[in-house]
C-alpha positions in Angstrom: 89.5 82.1 88.0 88.8 85.6 89.3 86.9 84.4 92.3 89.8 82.0 93.1 92.2 84.8 92.9 90.1 87.0 95.2 89.7 84.2 97.7 93.4 83.4 97.7 94.3 87.1 98.1 91.9 87.5 101.0 93.3 84.3 102.6 97.0 85.4 102.3 96.3 88.9 103.5 94.4 87.6 106.5 97.3 85.2 107.2 99.6 88.2 107.1 97.5 90.0 109.7 97.2 87.0 111.9 101.0 86.4 111.8 101.7 90.0 112.6 99.3 89.9 115.6 100.8 86.7 116.9 104.3 88.2 116.5 103.2 91.4 118.3 104.1 93.7 115.4 102.3 96.2 113.2 103.2 97.4 109.7 103.8 101.0 108.9 102.3 102.4 105.7 105.2 101.4 103.5 105.7 98.0 104.9 101.9 97.3 104.6 102.1 98.3 100.9 105.2 96.1 100.6 103.4 93.1 102.1 100.4 93.7 99.8 102.8 93.8 96.8 104.5 90.6 98.0 101.1 88.9 98.2 100.2 90.2 94.7 103.5 88.8 93.3 102.8 85.5 95.0 99.3 85.3 93.6 100.5 86.0 90.1 103.1 83.3 90.3 100.5 80.8 91.7 98.1 81.7 88.9 100.7 81.2 86.3 101.5 77.8 87.8 97.8 76.9 88.1 98.1 76.6 91.8 95.5 79.0 93.1 93.2 76.2 94.1 95.9 73.8 95.3 95.3 73.6 99.1 98.8 72.3 99.8 100.4 75.2 97.9 98.1 77.7 99.6 99.1 76.3 103.0 102.8 76.5 102.0 102.3 80.2 101.0 100.7 80.9 104.3 103.5 79.2 106.2 106.1 81.1 104.2 104.3 84.4 104.9 104.5 83.5 108.6 108.2 83.1 108.2 108.5 86.5 106.6 106.5 88.2 109.3 108.5 86.5 112.0 111.7 87.5 110.4 110.4 91.1 110.2 109.5 91.0 113.9 113.0 89.8 114.8 114.6 92.5 112.6 112.4 95.2 114.1 113.6 94.2 117.6 117.2 94.4 116.4 116.8 97.9 114.8 114.7 99.2 117.7 111.6 99.9 115.7 109.6 97.1 117.5 106.6 96.9 117.6 106.6 98.5 114.2 108.0 96.4 111.3 109.0 99.0 108.8 109.8 98.5 105.1 113.5 98.0 105.9 112.6 95.0 108.0 110.7 93.6 105.1 113.4 94.2 102.5 116.2 92.8 104.7 114.1 89.8 105.7 113.4 89.0 102.1 117.0 89.4 101.1 118.0 86.8 103.7 115.2 84.4 102.9 114.8 84.4 99.1 114.3 82.2 97.3 111.0 81.6 99.1 108.1 80.2 97.1 105.9 81.9 95.9 107.2 85.2 97.0 110.7 85.4 95.5 
């Protein structure tokens, strides 16, 4: 179970970085910590639901992470912080998007 958790964590964090690069944004320290916490929450939910090895659910989580990062990029353009997606961008994006499995 531990190795599946580590693999899933690595996979979701890498998906976050790829999505940010594609959107042309970077995270500041607080938003990076927020994204890591978001991934942690997602992994705990997936583990509780016995879905860490479910490829379909992992792909859904990656897709929903892309949605969060894209929303953050759009929000950063609105607030003028682009290309930095700060923690406010994360919080507002999640408020508008939740519920969004497995993150909230």
